[in-house]
C-alpha positions in Angstrom: 18.1 23.5 12.9 19.5 20.2 14.1 18.0 16.7 14.4 19.5 14.8 17.3 17.5 11.7 17.9 17.9 7.9 18.3 17.9 7.4 14.6 20.5 4.7 13.7 22.9 4.5 10.8 23.3 2.2 7.8 26.4 0.2 8.7 27.2 -0.2 5.0 27.1 3.6 4.2 28.0 5.4 7.4 27.5 9.2 7.2 30.6 11.4 7.3 30.9 14.9 8.7 30.1 17.6 6.2 28.5 15.2 3.6 24.9 15.0 2.6 22.8 12.5 4.5 19.8 10.5 3.2 17.3 8.4 5.1 16.5 4.9 3.9 14.7 1.8 5.0 16.9 -0.8 6.6 15.1 -3.9 7.9 11.9 -1.9 8.4 13.5 1.0 10.2 14.5 4.4 9.0 18.3 5.0 9.2 20.7 7.7 8.2 23.1 6.8 5.3 25.7 8.6 3.2 23.6 10.3 0.4 22.8 8.2 -2.6 20.8 9.0 -5.7 17.2 7.8 -5.3 17.0 8.3 -1.5 15.6 11.2 0.4 18.0 14.0 1.3 17.5 15.1 4.9 20.5 17.3 5.7 24.2 17.4 6.5 26.0 15.2 9.0 27.6 17.3 11.8 29.8 14.5 13.0 31.2 11.2 11.7 29.3 7.9 12.4 31.4 5.1 13.7 30.8 1.4 13.5 31.0 -0.7 16.7 29.8 -3.9 15.0 33.1 -5.7 16.0 32.1 -5.1 19.6 28.5 -6.2 19.1 27.1 -2.6 19.4 25.3 -0.3 17.1 26.9 2.8 15.5 26.7 6.1 17.3 23.6 8.4 16.7 24.7 11.5 14.8 23.4 15.0 14.6 22.1 16.2 11.2 21.6 19.9 10.2 18.5 20.3 8.0 18.2 24.1 7.7 20.4 27.2 8.3 24.1 27.7 7.8 26.3 24.6 7.8 29.8 23.7 6.8 29.8 21.1 4.0 32.1 19.3 1.6 32.2 20.5 -2.0 32.1 17.9 -4.8 33.4 20.6 -7.2 34.5 24.2 -7.2 31.7 26.4 -6.0 31.3 30.2 -5.5 29.1 32.3 -3.3 25.6 32.5 -4.8 25.7 29.0 -6.4 22.6 26.9 -5.8 23.7 23.4 -4.7 22.3 19.9 -4.8 23.5 16.8 -2.8 25.7 14.2 -4.4 27.7 11.1 -3.4 30.9 13.2 -3.3 29.5 16.2 -1.4 27.6 19.2 -2.8 27.6 20.3 -6.5 26.1 23.1 -8.5 22.5 22.7 -9.6 22.1 22.5 -13.3 18.4 23.6 -13.4 18.4 26.3 -10.6 16.6 24.1 -8.1 18.5 22.9 -5.1 18.7 22.3 -1.4 20.7 25.5 -0.5 22.8 28.4 -1.6 26.6 28.8 -1.1 27.6 31.6 1.3 31.3 30.8 1.3 32.7 28.9 -1.7 35.7 26.7 -2.2 37.4 24.1 -4.4 36.5 20.4 -4.8 37.0 18.4 -1.5 37.2 21.6 0.6 34.7 22.9 3.1 32.2 25.4 2.0 29.4 27.2 3.9 25.8 26.6 2.7 22.5 28.1 3.7 20.2 25.1 3.6 16.5 25.7 2.7 14.0 24.4 5.2 12.6 21.1 4.0 
């Protein structure tokens, strides 16, 4: 499932393709941002957000996958079957068995993995 809407991006923390995305309050509006601890995880960015501030424009609206199979960036080495949680550097293995998805195709740190995201 993919969210494609007019939701803007946080110019200070632009989402990157394959990384976890959170939603946060920016000047009274909900915006997508690169995931940070303490903010609500909403999914994985399917494309990079670009800033056009130098031209007086807002950043592009991105697509975010919130359930189903998605290619993501691994923050550490992960194997098929690992339960994952979002982090600033990508996805990492859950320490308590609770997470946002399960790895279908593993990989090393900073490589692309395939994750089955749970429906939020």
